C-alpha positions in Angstrom: 1.2 -29.5 52.0 2.2 -29.5 48.3 -0.8 -29.5 46.3 0.8 -31.6 43.6 1.7 -34.4 46.0 -1.8 -34.2 47.2 -3.0 -34.8 43.8 -0.9 -37.9 43.4 -2.3 -39.2 46.8 -5.9 -38.7 45.8 -5.4 -40.6 42.8 -3.7 -43.3 44.4 -6.7 -43.4 46.7 -9.0 -43.7 43.6 -10.7 -40.4 44.8 -11.7 -37.3 42.6 -10.7 -33.5 42.8 -10.7 -30.3 41.0 -7.6 -27.7 40.2 -8.3 -24.0 40.0 -5.6 -22.0 38.5 -5.4 -18.2 37.9 -4.3 -18.1 34.4 -4.4 -14.7 33.6 -4.4 -11.0 35.4 -5.6 -7.9 34.2 -5.2 -5.1 37.0 -5.0 -5.4 40.6 -6.4 -8.8 42.3 -6.0 -10.2 45.9 -3.9 -13.0 44.7 -1.6 -13.7 41.9 -1.0 -15.3 38.3 -0.5 -19.3 38.6 -2.0 -19.1 42.1 -3.8 -22.5 42.6 -6.6 -24.2 44.9 -7.4 -27.9 45.1 -10.8 -28.8 46.0 -11.1 -32.4 46.9 -14.3 -34.8 46.4 -15.4 -34.3 50.2 -15.3 -30.4 49.8 -12.3 -29.7 51.6 -9.8 -27.5 50.0 -5.9 -27.0 49.8 -4.5 -23.6 48.6 -6.2 -20.4 47.8 -6.8 -18.1 44.9 -7.6 -15.3 47.1 -10.4 -16.0 49.3 -13.8 -14.2 49.3 -16.8 -14.8 46.8 -14.6 -15.8 44.0 -13.1 -18.6 46.0 -16.7 -19.5 46.9 -18.0 -19.7 43.3 -14.9 -21.4 42.2 -15.7 -24.2 45.0 -19.1 -24.5 43.7 -17.6 -25.0 40.0 -15.4 -27.3 40.9 -17.8 -29.9 42.3 -19.5 -29.5 39.0 -16.1 -30.4 37.2 -15.5 -33.2 39.0 -19.2 -34.4 38.2 -18.9 -33.7 34.6 -15.2 -34.6 34.2 -14.9 -31.5 31.9 -12.4 -28.5 32.4 -14.0 -25.4 32.4 -13.1 -21.9 32.4 -14.3 -18.9 34.4 -13.8 -15.0 34.3 -14.4 -12.6 37.2 -14.5 -8.7 36.7 -14.1 -7.7 40.2 -14.2 -4.0 39.0 -17.6 -4.4 37.8 -19.4 -6.5 40.3 -19.8 -5.1 44.2 -20.4 -8.9 45.5 -16.6 -9.3 45.0 -15.5 -6.0 46.8 -14.6 -7.7 50.4 -12.2 -5.0 51.1 -9.4 -6.8 49.4 -10.5 -6.3 45.9 -8.5 -3.7 43.9 -10.8 -3.8 40.9 -9.1 -6.2 38.3 -9.9 -9.2 36.4 -8.9 -12.9 36.4 -9.5 -15.8 34.6 -9.7 -19.2 36.2 -9.0 -22.6 34.7 -10.5 -25.4 36.3 -9.6 -29.2 35.6 -10.7 -32.2 37.3 -8.6 -34.6 38.7 -9.5 -38.2 38.2 -8.8 -41.8 39.6 -7.3 -43.9 37.2 -9.3 -45.8 34.5 -9.2 -49.1 36.2 -10.3 -52.3 33.9 -11.1 -55.7 35.3 -10.8 -58.4 32.8 -12.2 -61.7 34.0 -11.0 -64.3 31.8 -7.7 -64.8 30.4 -8.0 -66.5 27.0 -7.7 -65.0 23.3 -9.8 -62.1 23.7 -8.4 -61.1 27.0 -5.1 -61.2 26.0 -5.5 -58.9 22.9 -7.8 -56.7 25.0 -5.4 -56.0 27.9 -2.7 -54.9 25.1 -5.3 -52.4 23.3 -6.9 -51.2 26.7 -3.6 -50.7 28.2 -2.3 -48.6 25.2 -5.2 -46.4 25.8 -4.7 -45.7 29.5 -6.5 -48.2 31.2 -4.9 -49.9 34.4 -6.0 -53.4 33.6 -6.3 -56.3 36.1 -6.5 -59.8 34.8 -8.6 -62.4 36.8 -9.0 -66.1 35.9 -9.2 -69.4 38.0 -6.3 -71.1 35.7 -2.9 -70.4 37.2 -1.4 -71.7 33.7 -3.2 -68.7 32.0 -3.1 -65.9 34.5 0.5 -65.2 34.5 2.7 -62.2 34.4 4.7 -63.6 31.5 1.6 -63.9 29.8 0.0 -60.4 30.5 3.1 -58.2 30.8 1.0 -55.1 30.0 -1.5 -55.9 33.1 -1.0 -53.9 36.3 -2.1 -56.9 38.4 -2.8 -60.7 37.5 -5.0 -62.6 39.8 -5.0 -66.6 39.5 -7.5 -67.3 41.8 -11.1 -68.9 42.0 -13.6 -66.3 40.5 -15.6 -66.1 44.1 -12.4 -65.4 45.9 -11.0 -63.1 43.6 -14.4 -61.0 43.4 -14.2 -60.8 47.3 -10.6 -59.2 46.9 -12.0 -56.4 44.3 -13.9 -53.1 45.1 -14.5 -51.5 41.9 -15.4 -48.0 42.1 -17.0 -45.3 39.6 -13.9 -45.0 37.5 -13.7 -48.9 37.1 -14.8 -51.2 34.2 -15.6 -54.5 34.3 -15.4 -57.1 30.8 -16.4 -60.4 31.4 -14.7 -63.0 28.7 -14.4 -66.3 30.8 -14.6 -69.7 29.2 -18.2 -70.5 30.2 -21.6 -69.3 31.1 -21.3 -70.7 34.5 -18.6 -68.5 35.3 -20.1 -65.6 33.2 -23.4 -65.7 34.9 -22.0 -65.6 38.6 -19.3 -62.8 37.6 -22.3 -60.8 36.3 -24.3 -61.4 39.3 -21.5 -59.6 41.1 -20.5 -57.2 38.9 -24.1 -55.5 38.3 -24.4 -54.6 42.1 -20.9 -52.7 42.2 -20.0 -49.3 41.3 -18.3 -49.9 38.1 -19.1 -47.5 35.4 -18.8 -49.9 32.8 -20.0 -53.9 32.7 -19.9 -55.5 29.7 -20.2 -59.4 28.8 -19.1 -61.4 25.6 -21.6 -63.7 23.9 -24.5 -64.2 21.7 -28.1 -62.8 22.3 -29.4 -66.0 23.3 -26.7 -66.4 26.1 -27.5 -63.2 27.3 -31.3 -63.6 27.3 -30.7 -67.0 29.0 -28.3 -65.6 31.7 -30.6 -62.2 32.3 -33.4 -64.3 33.0 -31.8 -66.9 35.4 -30.4 -64.1 37.5 -33.5 -62.2 37.6 -35.2 -65.5 38.9 -32.5 -65.9 41.5 -33.7 -62.3 42.8 -31.2 -59.9 41.1 -33.4 -56.7 40.3 -34.2 -56.5 36.7 -33.2 -52.8 36.4 -29.7 -53.5 37.1 -29.1 -55.1 33.6 -29.9 -51.8 32.1 -26.3 -50.9 32.0 -24.9 -53.9 31.1 -23.5 -53.9 27.6 -23.9 -57.3 26.2 -22.8 -58.5 23.5 -20.1 -56.6 24.6 -18.2 -53.8 22.2 -19.4 -51.8 19.3 -20.9 -53.3 16.2 -18.3 -52.7 13.8 -18.0 -56.3 12.1 -15.3 -57.7 14.3 -14.6 -61.2 14.0 -11.2 -62.3 15.1 -10.2 -61.8 18.9 -8.0 -59.0 17.9 -10.9 -57.3 16.0 -13.2 -58.0 19.0 -10.6 -56.5 21.5 -10.5 -53.3 19.3 -14.4 -53.2 19.3 -14.6 -53.5 23.0 -11.7 -50.8 23.8 -13.6 -48.5 21.4 -16.8 -48.7 23.7 -14.6 -48.4 26.9 -13.3 -45.0 25.7 -16.6 -43.7 24.4 -18.1 -44.3 27.9 -15.2 -43.0 29.6 -15.3 -39.8 27.6 -18.9 -39.4 28.0 -19.3 -39.7 24.1 -22.9 -38.2 23.4 -22.9 -39.2 19.5 -25.0 -42.1 18.4 -22.9 -45.2 18.6 -23.2 -48.3 16.6 -23.9 -50.3 19.9 -23.3 -54.2 19.5 -25.6 -54.5 22.8 -29.6 -55.2 21.7 -30.6 -54.7 25.5 -29.3 -50.9 25.5 -31.2 -50.1 22.3 -34.7 -51.7 23.9 -36.9 -49.2 25.4 -37.1 -49.8 29.3 -39.5 -52.3 30.1 -39.2 -54.4 26.7 -40.9 -57.7 26.8 -38.2 -60.3 27.2 -40.4 -63.0 26.1 -40.6 -61.1 22.6 -37.0 -60.5 22.4 -36.3 -64.3 22.9 -38.9 -65.5 20.3 -37.2 -62.9 18.0 -34.0 -64.4 18.6 -35.1 -67.8 17.9 -36.5 -67.2 14.8 -33.1 -65.2 13.7 
């Protein structure tokens, strides 16, 4: 089985992996430069970089690379550490480069209005595979969204039944009404999606969160919701709002560790913040 073909297969299935490549050799080793080994997310491997203890350590590092989604370099001095002497090692040194294999970054945009139109374009330009979902077939069309991977013109409930977001997926809710936003958010927070964002004011956000908790949705599920959605860059127009949302999507995808100007009041509050107090503050503003 070809490693490159298997990588393509993994990505199409929405799975993860990591590829280890011997990039430099000094002296004699039980393999060769450019040798590769693929570690799949279920722990299985394809290919070899020489076997033995080196391969075992690379396997463990590959699991960590999948989790962190960041590449890593490893160096093994086979002539200095007796644990690598398996009878096959001739006393060389090798450098190994580990890189993550990740599924495509999928973005589901619920709503097909002005913000969705520009978000589809901007997110598509930075590598997201976009799916548009709207219950209006006059808005949700391939002609209107030529950059989208897929366009679903269907009742939202029926559309959500067809979609299974994974850990690499993002969901942005920009429909035309509070009722639709609320039922989509109820579904979204219970998926495995990495990112969930909803457009709207603080007042709208508080109202929807409160109603969903009354309906039995656990309050802690809202801790990862970006609402109002996007980075706080002073965006006003649909084009600018789309840029703010895209920037936040990139920050989450790249595990940005710097402090960002989040528009979301919810993310900046301490866990367990008093929502009654938040609502009163909002009503005064």
